[in-house]
C-alpha positions in Angstrom: 0.0 0.0 0.0 0.9 3.7 -0.2 2.2 3.9 3.4 4.3 0.8 3.1 6.1 2.0 0.0 6.7 5.4 1.6 8.1 3.8 4.7 10.3 1.5 2.6 11.6 4.6 0.7 12.4 6.6 3.8 14.2 3.7 5.5 16.0 2.1 2.6 19.0 4.5 2.5 19.9 3.6 6.1 18.7 0.0 6.3 20.2 -2.5 3.8 17.6 -5.1 4.5 14.8 -2.6 3.8 16.6 -1.5 0.6 16.7 -5.2 -0.5 13.1 -5.6 0.3 12.2 -2.5 -1.7 14.4 -3.7 -4.6 12.7 -7.1 -4.6 9.2 -5.5 -4.5 10.0 -3.1 -7.4 11.6 -6.0 -9.4 8.5 -8.2 -8.9 6.2 -5.4 -10.0 8.3 -4.9 -13.2 8.4 -8.6 -13.9 4.6 -9.0 -13.4 3.8 -6.0 -15.6 6.4 -7.1 -18.2 4.7 -10.5 -18.4 1.3 -8.9 -18.8 2.7 -6.8 -21.7 4.4 -9.9 -23.3 1.0 -11.6 -23.3 -0.6 -8.6 -24.9 2.3 -8.4 -27.4 1.7 -12.1 -28.3 -1.9 -11.3 -28.9 -1.0 -8.4 -31.3 -2.1 -5.6 -29.0 1.5 -4.3 -28.7 3.9 -4.1 -31.6 6.4 -6.9 -31.9 9.4 -4.5 -31.7 8.4 -3.0 -28.3 10.8 -3.7 -25.4 8.2 -4.8 -22.9 10.6 -4.6 -20.0 11.4 -1.0 -20.8 7.6 -0.3 -21.2 7.0 -1.9 -17.8 9.7 0.2 -16.2 8.3 3.4 -17.8 4.8 2.6 -16.5 6.1 1.7 -13.1 8.2 4.8 -12.9 5.3 7.1 -13.9 3.1 5.4 -11.3 5.8 5.8 -8.7 6.2 9.5 -9.4 2.5 9.9 -9.2 2.4 8.1 -5.8 5.1 10.3 -4.5 3.6 13.6 -5.7 0.1 12.7 -4.5 1.4 11.4 -1.1 3.7 14.3 -0.4 1.3 17.1 -1.3 -2.2 17.9 0.0 -4.5 15.6 -1.7 -8.1 16.7 -2.4 -8.7 14.0 -5.1 -10.0 10.5 -4.6 -9.5 7.1 -6.3 -11.2 8.4 -9.4 -8.3 10.7 -10.0 -5.9 7.7 -9.6 -8.0 5.8 -12.2 -7.7 8.8 -14.6 -4.0 8.9 -14.1 -3.6 5.2 -14.8 -5.9 5.4 -17.9 -3.9 8.4 -19.2 -0.6 6.5 -18.7 -1.9 3.4 -20.4 -3.0 5.5 -23.4 0.4 7.2 -23.7 2.2 3.9 -23.5 -0.1 2.1 -25.9 -0.5 4.8 -28.5 2.8 6.7 -27.9 3.3 10.4 -28.2 4.3 10.7 -31.8 1.8 12.2 -34.2 0.0 9.7 -36.4 0.5 10.3 -40.1 -2.6 10.3 -42.2 -2.2 8.1 -45.3 -0.6 10.4 -47.9 -2.1 11.0 -51.3 0.5 10.8 -54.0 0.9 13.8 -56.4 -0.4 11.7 -59.2 -3.5 10.6 -57.2 -4.1 14.2 -56.2 -3.8 15.4 -59.8 -6.3 12.7 -61.0 -8.8 13.8 -58.3 -8.6 17.5 -59.4 -8.9 16.6 -63.1 -11.9 14.3 -62.5 
């Protein structure tokens, strides 16, 4: 939960056992999310060339930063805001940020359309 992660973070620098526990936890989350993405990749929902481990780390990192910022600042939003954040992150990761190109019309096709 949120408090557990924050406690682990605050204690990890001074406590090697806690640091190892935090590292295992983060590694397990990355592995589980990575496996989920591999399954989606095998089903054609994610492009074959996508590094699913990198995608899992990016998603985990974004969620982690969101946890920190919402935990360390006054929070007037509820679980629905968390759901919006996750949905937004999923959209960015699945669709990317690059603009989508519209199918281009060749000059010869454009010329034929104007002549017709």
